[in-house]
KOLDORO-860454 format. One record per residue: residue in one letter; x negated, y, z negated of N, C-alpha, C in turn. Coordinates in steps of 0.02 Angstrom, whole numbers, plus 50000, padded with zeros to 5 digits. Last residue first. Layout:
<kolpas>
AXYZXYZXYZ;...
</kolpas>
This chain:
<kolpas>
N494935070151021494655076851013494515080151081;F495285057251038495835062051034495595069151026;N494185049251033494495050051099495065055151098;E493885047850900493495052850939493795053951008;P494635037150851494895044050843494515049250883;E494975022850891494415026950914494625034250911;E496115018750827495535014350825494905018250844;A497115030650735496795028250796496215023450782;H497695036850628497845029750638497475026650697;K497275050150628497265046350565497315038750577;I497585054250757496885053350739496825049150675;A498965055850746498695050750791497975049150772;E499055066850662499285060350638499005054750681;K498545076650750498215075350685498415068550658;K499475076850852498805074450866498435072650802;T501085071350792500575076350805499905073050821;I502425062750879501945063550824501445068950842;V503215066250986503525062650931503085063050869;R502775071851103502865076251044503255072850988;E502375064151205503105064951198503285069451139;K501025064051178501265067251239502005068751235;V501025056251061500805063251058501075067051118;L501445044051112501855047251062501675054651054;Q500355041151196501015042251225501475045851176;T499345039451100499285044751150499965046351180;L499815028051034499755034350998499725040251046;S499675018751138500335020051109500345026651072;A498305018951154498725021051210499435022651186;D497905013751032497745020751047498145023351106;L498385000351045498655004850993498515012151011;L498724994551211498254996151157498575000951107;R499694982051286499674988951262499154989551206;Q500514972651415499954973551369499924980951347;G501484971551512501704971951442501144972651392;Q501054972351639501234965651616501444965651542;A500714985551649501274983151690501514976251669;R499564986151571500184989151546500794986651585;G498254981151584498824976751593499484979551570;T497114988151555497324987951625497974984051637;Q496934986851417496914993451448497214993451518;L496944973151396497494977151369497514984051400;I495734970151459496354967351486496964971251460;S494834976551376494894978951445495524976151478;K494964969051257495174976051259495274978451330;I494354956951276495084957151281495324964351287;Q493024956151251493214958551318493974959051326;F492874950451128492724957651133492924960551200;T493034936851146493624940751127493504948351132;R492344925951197492214932651224492814937251208;N492394911951184492094916151131491894922951158;E493134904851274492424905751289492064910351239;R494444905451226494104898851231493354899651238;I494704919051242494734915951176494334909451176;L494594920351381494134924051338494134921351266;N495644912151424494954910451442494464913951396;G496754919351373496604912551350495894910451364;V496704930951452496594931351380496404924551352;A496954925151579496344929051567496194929451493;N498204918751564497604914851582496964918551566;N498884926951417498934924451486498294920751502;N499704933151279499214928251301499364925951372;I499864950051252500214944151276499684939351303;M499734961451129499314957051170499704950751187;V500094977551085500384971251106499884967451149;E500244989550961499774986251006500074979451021;L501195004350922501134997250934500534995350977;A501895014150798501415014050853501195006850861;A503485018250739502995012950748502555014350809;V503785032450636503875029050700503325023950707;L504715039650500504115036550527504285033150593;G505515055550461505415048350456504755046150487;R505515068850503506145065350491506045057850493;D504545077750543504585076150471505235072450454;D504295079550674504865083350646504985081850573;A503275070550697503115077650698503675081850667;R503235056150588503505059850645503335067250640;K501915045850536502365051250519502585055050581;V501885028750581501585035350587502115040650573;L501435012450551501975017350543501675024250536;R500755001050667500645005850613501265010250610;Q500554983950725500904990350719500664994450660;S500384971050844500084974750789500424981550785;I500824955950901501104962650896500804965950834;V500314943751009500124947150947500404954150950;V500954928751081500924936051079500694938251010;K500534914851089500984917951138500904925551139;L499394901651067499564908651052499984911651107;S499044889151122499674889751084499874897051069;E497844890151193498424887051225499074888551188;S496934896151110496994898851178497614896151213;L497014887750998497294894550995497394897451064;M496364876251045497054875851022497384882751022;R495074881551073495474878551126496214878451107;R494704885950946494734890751002495174887951057;I494694873850878495204878850860495264884050915;Q493574867650937494234864550943494784869650929;C492554876650899492694875350970493394872450980;I492604875950755492754882050791492944880750864;Q492194865550677492884865250702493054871050749;D490914867850631491014861850672491724861150700;P491044879550550490754879850618490894873850661;P492684880550471491974878850470491704878450542;F493794894850484493634887850497492884886550493;V494014908250473494134904150413493924896950422;S493844914450595493314915150545493414910650484;L494964913250675494394908850688493894908850630;L495784923350623496014916350623495424911550631;R494964934550649495134932750580495354925450576;N494954934950788494324933750752494454931650680;I496314937950810496024931750836495384930050797;T496364950550745496804945150726496524938450748;R495484958550815495314956750745495754951050720;I496244959450933495584956250934495384954150863;A497414966450890497444959650918496774956050915;N497234974750728497354974550800497304967350825;S497184973150588497384979650616497504979650691;T497944960850480497404963050524497654968950565;H498694951450391498464958150374497844959950415;L500044943350472499344943250454499124950450441;T501504932750490501164939250482500454938250459;A502294922050614501944923250551501644930250550;M503164909050690503114916250683502794917650615;V503154895850802502924898050736502844905650737;L504074883950879503924891050882503764893350812;H503344867750909503754872250870503584879550886;G502474858950976503144860151003503594864550962;T501194857750927501604851650931502334853050947;E500634870050913500384865850968500814859750978;A501244874850799501364878250862501164873950921;A500694866050705501414865950716501584869350783;T499334869950713499534863150731500284862750746;I499434882950664499194881850733499394874850757;A499874880050533500284884250578500084883150651;L498814872650479499474869450487499924873450535;S497814882750480497724876550517498394873050530;I498374892350393498234894150463498174887850506;T498424884950273499044887650303498944889250376;E497054882150254497534876750262498184879150294;L496444895150245496254890350297496794885150308;D497704907750204497104903750192497004898750249;R498844915350239498394917650185497724914050183;L499994921650333499454916750342498884918850295;E501624924050269500944926650276500454920850286;G502904918550296502834925250269502154928150277;I503364910450440502894910150383502774917250359;V504594901350516504404908250500503984908050436;I504854890450645504574890850577504324897950566;V506084882750740505724889050728505494889050655;D506554869950731506364872450797505924878650790;P506274856750610506384863750628506214865150701;D506344843650543506614844950610506754852250624;E505664840050432506324843250422506634845650488;R504394836150443504884830750432505594833450425;L503694847650451503664843250510504134837350503;A503824853050324504234855750379504244851050439;A502864847850240503544845050237503964847150296;R501824856250276501754849050287502444845750286;L502374868450235502234867350305502144859950321;A502454867050095503074867950134502954866550208;T501084865950065501554860650047502184861050089;P500574878450112500374872050143500854866350127;F501304887450022501394887650095501174881050127;S501944878349877501464882749911501624882849985;E503084872249818502484873649778502034878749810;T504754878349836504184874449860503564876649823;Q505684886249774505924880349809505374876049839;I504734894049695505424892849675505704886549707;G503484894549751503534895149678504234894049651;V504104901549899503524898549865503584899849790;E505704898149956505274903049924504714899449886;R506504894750108506164892050049505674897250021;Q507944893450204507444897950176507174895150111;T508644888650355508424886250290507874890850265;V509964890750464509374893950434509254891150365;N510564885550617510554884050546509914886950518;C511114897950738510634893350709510844891150639;S512124906750757512064901350805511594895950780;K511974908650592512414911050646512444905750700;S511674909250421511684904950481512194907550530;A510904923950358511494919650361511454915450424;H509414927450285509714926150351510314921550343;V508774940050186509174933950184509524933150251;Y507124946350178507794946750209508134939950205;E506164939150078506354946250084507054946750113;I505564927649964506034928650018506224936050020;P503894933149910504534929849901504954930449965;D503524921650016503324922849947503324930349933;E504254909150126504074915950108503884916450034;I504744901150265504344899850204504044906550184;T506174896150357505724901550335505384899450270;L506734887950497506494886850430506024892550411;I508074885850604507554890450583507384889050510;H508634876050730508534875850657507944880350641;D509744883050855509114880150831509144879350756;P510624888750977510744883950923510114880250903;R510394906651003510324899651024510414894950965;R510674919750958510704918251030510644910851048;K510514923350825511134925350859511224921950927;N509244918750795509814916250756510474917750790;I508484927050875508524919950891509124916850857;L508704938950802508914938450872508974931150894;D508084935650682508814936650683509084936450754;A506754935450719507064929250697507824929850699;M506604949150746506524944250800506844937650782;A506804954550619507244956650673507204951650731;A505734948750549506414947050530506914948850585;M504654955150612504724947950618505434945750601;T504914968250569504904966650641505004959250651;S504764966550431505404968650458505454967150533;S503414963250423503914958350401504604960150427;K502824975350469502764969250509503264963850488;G502794987750405503424985350434503384978950474;C501694991950337501784994650405502414992050439;G501304987150212501804992450215501934995250284;A499614983450252500174982750206500654988650212;P499244984150432499104985250361499724983950318;G499624970350546499564977450528499404978050454;T500594958850649500024960950607500034968450594;F501294944250694501484951150680500974953750629;L501224931650819500934934750760501124942050755;M501784916150873501904923450878501664926650813;L501384901550955501244905550896501344912950911;G502484888351020501904892751019501874897050957;Q504114887151096503544884351061502954889051066;H505044894951155505284889251116504724885551081;F505364912051190504874906651179505194901151137;E506284922051184506424916551230505914910951225;T505854932351110506264927551075506464921651120;Y505244940651198504814936251160505214931151120;K506234948751249506014943051290505574938251252;E506364959151158506874953851158506634947751197;F505444968751184505264963751133505764957951133;E506034977851266505654972551298505434967151248;K506544987751187506994982351206506624976551236;P505414993351058505634993051128506064986951142;L506044999350898505584995250938505854994351009;G506725005450794506445009550847505955005850891;L507374998050702506654999050690506335003450743;D508654997250755508555000250688507835002150677;V508344990050871508564996950877508465000550810;L508084977550819507534981050853507704988550859;T508884976950656508854975550728508254979250757;P508584969450493508654975050539508674972650611;P509564958150392508964959550433509084965450480;T510424964850248510424961150311509804962850351;L510094972450137510404965950126510404961650190;K508464980350144509184980250156509454973050149;I507304983050016507474979150076508234979250084;I506014991749938506734991449951506864988050018;R504874986549822504964988049893505694986749910;F504364992049668504944989049702504944991249775;V503174989149548503304992349612503854988449647;A502794992049377503154988249428503224992549491;D501804989649227502034993649285502414989049333;Y501484989949054501724986249112501994991049165;G500044998748990500644994848981500834991049044;R498845005049011499335008448969499965004348955;Q498104996149094497824998449030498355001348983;Q499334984449158498764989049164498584991749096;K500134970649231499914973949170499324978449185;Y501494970449350500804969049329500644972949265;V502634965349473502544967749404501844965849382;N503354968149623502724966249593502674969549525;V504734963549724504484966449661503794963749644;R505834968049845505234964049834504854967349776;F507564968049839506964971649822506394966649813;R509144971249919508634966749893507994970749883;G510714979549878510114978249917509674973049883;V512184979849851511734985749853511124984349896;G512884968349839513224974049868512794980249875;D511914963249702512444961649749512794967949773;I510274965449700510874968349668511434967449718;Q508884954649684509464956849723510004959849678;Y507164952149702507714953849657508284956749698;A505764941549715506284945349748506864946349699;F504104943149644504744939849653505214944349692;D502564941149561502914943449621503574939649626;V501614946249420502104941649449502444944949508;Q500234946549304500614949349360501094943949387;F499594939849203499604947149200499914950449262;K499674926449183499254928649238499224936349245;E500444924949064499864920549077499384923449128;K501444934449068501034934049008500394930149022;L501994931649194501714938249181501244938049121;Q502484918749173501944919749221501604926549210;R503484921849080502944917349061502344918249108;L504324929649158504014932649099503414928449077;Q504734919949250504364925849273503994929249215;S505424911349166504834908849202504414914649227;E506464919649121505984916749073505354914449108;S506584934149229506814927749203506294925049155;L506734951749214506304945949221506644939649192;I507444963349194507624959449253507204953049261;D506984969549079507704968249084507874963649142;M505694973149090505834966649059506564964649066;I505784986249148505514980549185505744973849156;L506354994849052506634994449119506424987949154;R505484992748941506214991548935506534990649004;E504264996848994504354989848975505094988148968;C504515010549010504365006349068504494998949052;E504685014548876505225015448925505125010848985;Q503415011448824504015008148797504605008748846;S502585020048892502505012848903503115008948878;S503515034048957503115030748906503065023248922;M503415044449098503725038549068503255035549016;V503555062149100503125056249105503475050449069;T504965070649175504505069149120504115062749134;P505805071949284505475077949258504965076649203;T505585060549422505865062149357505485068049327;A504915059049539505645058449542505985059549475;E503615063749646503855063449577504615063549577;L503245054149793503555059949761503735058649688;F502385051449934502425048849866502635054449819;K502955048550098502755053550047502885050749977;G503485039350187502765039250175502525044050122;N504855041750178504495043250240503745043750229;I504675041750008505145043150061504755045350123;R504445033549859504125035049923504665035849976;I504535039449690504825035949748504425037949810;R504105037849516504005040449584504365036149635;L503995043549352504335038949397504275041849467;F502395049249297503065050649321503345044649358;A501545039349170501565043449231502295044849248;G501485029749071501075035749064501055040149125;S501825016249178501735018549109501275024549107;H502825017449320502145017449294502125020049223;V503725011849448503805012749376503125011949344;H504185016649607503615015049564503785016749492;L505035011249748505115014349682504535011949639;D505105013749925504805010749865504995014749803;S505825020150021505565013550038505305009949977;A507365029350011506685028049989506475021050011;N508625034250039508235031250093507495030550074;L509375037449932508935042749957508505040350016;E509945025449899510385030649928509975036449957;L508855019249840509095016749904509535021949938;A508775026349721508215026649768508435024349837;Q509985022649660509855029649677509305030249730;Q509735008949643510285011049685510205018349706;L508655009449555508565006549621509125008649668;L509285015049442508735018649475508625016049546;N510185004849410510435011449429509905015449466;Q509304994549378509794993649433510045000349457;I508674999149268508284998749329508744997849389;T509745010849180509485004149194509085004249259;V509795023549054509805021549124509495014649132;N509735028648927510155022748937510165020249009;A508985040048928508745034548887509135028148899;N509015045049102509115046249031508925039848993;Y508985052249264508665047849215508845050049144;T509235053249432509555054549368509285049649317;L507885058249535508315053049510508615055149443;V507735070049659507635068949587508135063649564;A508115072549786507565067749778507425066349705;S509875073149811509275076049783508745070649776;K511325078049900510845072849884510215076249858;E512145088849871512435083049903511985076949893;A511965096249709511715094949776512065088849805;P513085106349617512785099849627512565098949700;K512585122849576513065118549610512735111949626;S511705123649419511835125749487512355121149517;E511115129349261511545125049301511645128049370;A509365133049239510075134749233510485130349279;A508185120449186508405125749231509155127049221;P507445117349028507935115449079508145121449121;E505735122549021506385122148991506885120249045;P504395111949083504805117949081505425117049040;E502935104649009503595103849039503995110349032;V501355104849059501775108149009502475108449038;V500345091349097500905095349120501265098249060;H498635088149131499185088649084499735092849115;I497755085349239497575083649170498195083249126;T497405080649402497925083149356497775080649286;E496075086049493496285080649448496815083449401;F495255089049649495685090849593495875084749553;N494225097049766494305091249724494735093049663;R494995106049899494575105649839494735099349801;E495845109850004495155107950019494715107649957;P496895120849907496735117349968495995115949973;A497365117049740497025121749784496805118049846;V498975109749718498255109449713497965114749757;I500525105549646500115110549679499375109249666;G501855095649696501305096049648500795100549681;V503585095949729502935098849744502465098249684;L504855088149822504555089249757503835091249767;K505565085649937505245092149931504975093549862;A506395075650014505735074649985505355081049979;A507575076350081507595077550010506915077449977;Q507725073250209507485080050197507445081450122;V508275060850213507575061450233507305068350222;P509605063150175509145060050128508415061150147;E510235079650214510085072850235509575069850187;K510435091550151510995088750188510875081550208;V510085098949989509885095950053510495092850086;Q509485109749870510075107749907509865105049974;L508575107349721508555108249793509195105749825;P508935115549569508905109449609508985110749683;E507965130649549508585126949540508555120849585;E506185128949525506785131949553507405128049531;V504785132649441505295127449445505945130649467;Q503205136649490503865139449480504385133949490;V501725134849408502175131349453502875133849440;P500095141549390500815142049377501215138349430;V498705133149333499035135249394499785135649380;A497245134849247497975134649238498295137349301;T495835124649274496165131049290496915130149280;L494285117949234495005117649223495305124549234;K493035114649358493285118849304494045118049297;G492635107249469492355105549404492605109549346;D493395112649575492665113349575492365112249506;I494715111849470494515114749534493765116149531;K495905102749393495185103549395494985105849464;V497375110249323497035106249375496295107649372;L498815110949231498085111849228497765107349280;R500275119149264499915112949276499175114449274;V501685126249192500965126949203500675119949212;Q503195134049238502855127849220502115128749234;P504565144949205503875143649223503645136749200;K506195144049279505775143949220505065142149239;A507515153349356506945148849361506495149549300;A508505162649352508575156949307507975152349308;P508225171949447508135173949377508155168049330;S507295163849579507915165949549507795167749476;Q506225166249716506295165149644506965167849620;T505895168049846506495164149832506635163349758;S504745175249857505305177349899505955173849880;S503845169149774504015176149760504625178349799;S503735156549832504035157149766504255164249753;A503095158949951503775156549954504125157549886;S501865162949900502255167649940502985165649941;E501455151349838501555157249798501975162449834;I501375143049951501875141549899501995147649856;E500355148750025501015148150055501545147150001;A499275147549936499505154149957500215153849984;L499135133549926499325137549868499595144249887;D499825121250028499375126950026499605131749972;A500125105749944500345111349985499835116849980;T500455088349915500045094249914500325099649958;A500935075449805501115079449863500735085949859;H499645065049744500105070549732500295073649798;V499635047549786499325054149788499855059249770;P499305030249781499705035849758499315042349762;P498775022049933498635024149865499065030049845;T499865011550023499515017950023499395020149951;M499594994050000500005000050000499575006350000;
</kolpas>
């Protein structure tokens, strides 16, 4: 995940805006920040609650730092309550009191179109909206408050694992509201939790802003389809959308193996079996070995984590199954090299041959901030395996695949940097954002 950071703004701009919009009811707040090694008291004007019309515009909570300087927040002197104002249609500030439950906070975060909720001991409750990490409560959470919120949803087995291993991953569902992928862990000040918000039903390609041409990849009946990218880039959602298309269009048996289960797939044209590691199966390898006796047509693997899982996935793809899986790699070439790197030297030649024949497509993606500040857009790299790509994999010349992606746009090949360039030309993203995510940022200067 993206490391937590304070929302930042140019100090001069904010002071100017404050002087022009300050209301008599506003109360002062002082934040001590470290600027060039010295503690400096910076005034922060607390306005009346922000009025917004759309959830994606609600992310206007501000932490102030001097531009281009090293800073460290030391302490916050809390303001007196602001004067009453007309209720906002939606606000990025979550309603919080001593009796609030984690279920209520999650529902509020979902209504604001947040992607994540962070509960941290000794820090502000925060939400992430369109990639921005925002303070969502007016006061710092104590370790006791955080523990009360977190422990309320843990089962006995989850609590036992947390005590023994100091962290636990699981899926949590609020009926009629949503599902949440949860990581609870122990840190110096107490227990923390991060909730990734997941809709109750799988998204569509349209929901994700992905090209319609991706639909043709669901016509594969065997082979390996890989969805890659950094953590939090939406690869699991893309894979779920593709699996849901298959579920709607043909009579197959889809088996998913996940840790934890994210999207719940109702059986449509397909029968869908979903197994969660640690709950319905011991491990990814255990479930994959059993899968070959469960007559699946499509196997969806939450993550290729280790040698055994990767080996079983490639074998399943080579023996007539369609295997869909995610991997934490940034582009197509690194994906292939990562798969090969886990095998001992005496197996590499055989795995190269198997991979060159079974691999169908690699879709790598990044989520990039839109220029209009109204969300994120996917920048994509697509490598479709053809004779040329297969030969390069088999002959250990993966470094030459880039030239095929550069010249094969008509066949559906696409480099990440080419996708970023197109988004800049269409003014969907800024050049600055493109440079942040580019494989070769110097080409954008």
